[in-house]
Every structure is written in C-alpha cells, then in structure tokens.
C-alpha angles and dihedrals in degrees: 000000000000126000092251091058093048091049092048091054091048091051091049093051090047092050092050100044123069088186093058090045091052091047093054094042092050092048092049092049092049093049090049091050092048095045110036093151093050092048092053091044090054092050094052098039092091089063092053090245125139120217088250091054091047091050091047090053090049091049090049087055090051090253097298149085114303090228111034097017092228109166132166111156089173087069107084090202093057104105117154114223123234108251113209141166108263091210101049101018090230113152112238102181146289122298138181114249093256095054092043091053092045096055090042091054087052089054092244086284114148092199091057090047091051090048090050091050091049091049091053093046092050096044094046091050090058095057 
C-alpha cells in the first residue's frame, strides 16, 4: 500500500476516535511544554530567523509588540508573531496577535491605517 493510503486511514481513525484525538493532543501539549525553545524555533524558521535573532529583535523592541508595546513574558502563551512584507518577505518586526491581525485587515496599507486613525480621532472628538 502507498503512503497516501496509509495516511488516509490514519486520518479516518483519528477523525472517528475521541480517544486517539485526546492522545495526540496530550502528546503535542506535553512536547510543547518540554521543548519551548524548539517550538519557537520551528515557528520562526520560515522567516530564516534563528531563535537568537528572534530574541535579539524582541530585546530591541523592549520585549514587546512593535506597535502597541504589549509585553508579558510571564505569560507562556505570549509569543509575538513575525511581521513581514507579503510581497518581499522582508521581516519588519515582532507584533502581538492583535496588532498583526489589525494591519493585515488593513491590507498592510499605510494610507488605510492613517485613514482609520483619522476616523477614530474625528469620531471620538464628537462624543
């Protein structure tokens, strides 16, 4: 049997078995807890960053988001995302998830972001 067939059967068993799903979820959580550096290294590898380079960027941003400055290193789930230009692939900085989503929703367009800021300033002034 080919690999595709074997993988299809595994996916089917996984989809039909809450016990198998729990087993894999528990194992993944445990691996992540035991290997926080490896997990982060895997997530940044696609940007050609090493963990040392990532940490240096975070330190240069005083440990927080490049936009809102949010930082809570005591929170193990706080993991800034690598912001990059989708056209060139150039890494711009590290952002919290909220700021990353916000600039993504604005299509990484500075003019739209300025317009949004102006809109907020105008509408808040009228209240």
